[in-house]
N, C-alpha and C positions, 0 to 999 in steps of 0.2 A: 940286669942279671936276674934270671928266674929265681923265685923263692924256693927254698929247700928246708926240709925238716925231717924228723923221723917219720912223719906222716906222708911224705912225698910218694913212696911206693903205693900206698893205698889210694891216694888221690889220682895218681897216674893210672892205676888199674881201673878205677871207676870210669875215667875218661875213655880208656881203651875199650872197656866193655860196651860203652855207649856207641862209639864210632864203629867198632868191629861188628857189633850187633846190627847196625844199619846195613852193613854190606853182606851180612850172612846170606848164603845161598847164591851169591854171585862172585865167585872167586876171582874171575878176570878183572872185574871192576875194583875189587878190594886190593888187588895187586897194584893197580894204577894209583890208588889213593896214597897221599903222603903220610897220613896218620901221625903227624908230628904233634906231640903233646908238650906244652910248656905250662908249668905251674907259675902263675903270675903273682899270687899272694896267699899267705897262710896266716890266720890269726885265730888262736885257740881252736874252736871247732868249726871254723868257716874258712873257705878257700875259694879262689877263682883260678880257672885254667883256660888255656886257649888250645883248640884242636884245629890244625890246618889239614883239611881233608879234600883233596882234589879240587872240586868246583866251588867250594865254600869254606868259610871260617866259622867255627862255633866258639862262643864264649860260654863257659860253664860256671855256674855257682854251685858249690858243693858244701855239704854239712856232714859232720861226723855224728852218726846216729847209731846207738847201740854198738859202739866200737867199730863201725864200718862207714867208709866214706860213700855218700850217695849224692846223686845229682838232684838239685832242687829246681834249677831253672836253666834253660838254654836259650841264648840269643845268637842268631846266626845271620850271616850275610853272604850272598852269592858273590863270587869273584867276577869281575868284568870279563866279558867274552874277548878273546884275542882279536885285535884289529887286523883286517886284511891289509897287506902291503900296497 
């Protein structure tokens, strides 16, 4: 079950700002992206989240800094290409 707290909206917004910013300027590609955000864990001023975005998966480490959630680190992995039948 994904982690939830009163900070969840801020964490989610930071993750969406990151992934939607990546797609900015290419609306067609942005529409194809899943942009699913799952908050995996929250502890005090630290959090981890997962963003499923089309061709890859991003794992984000976030920190609450000056009252705002910001991304400190991103680890990503490409999804495997679909196999031909």
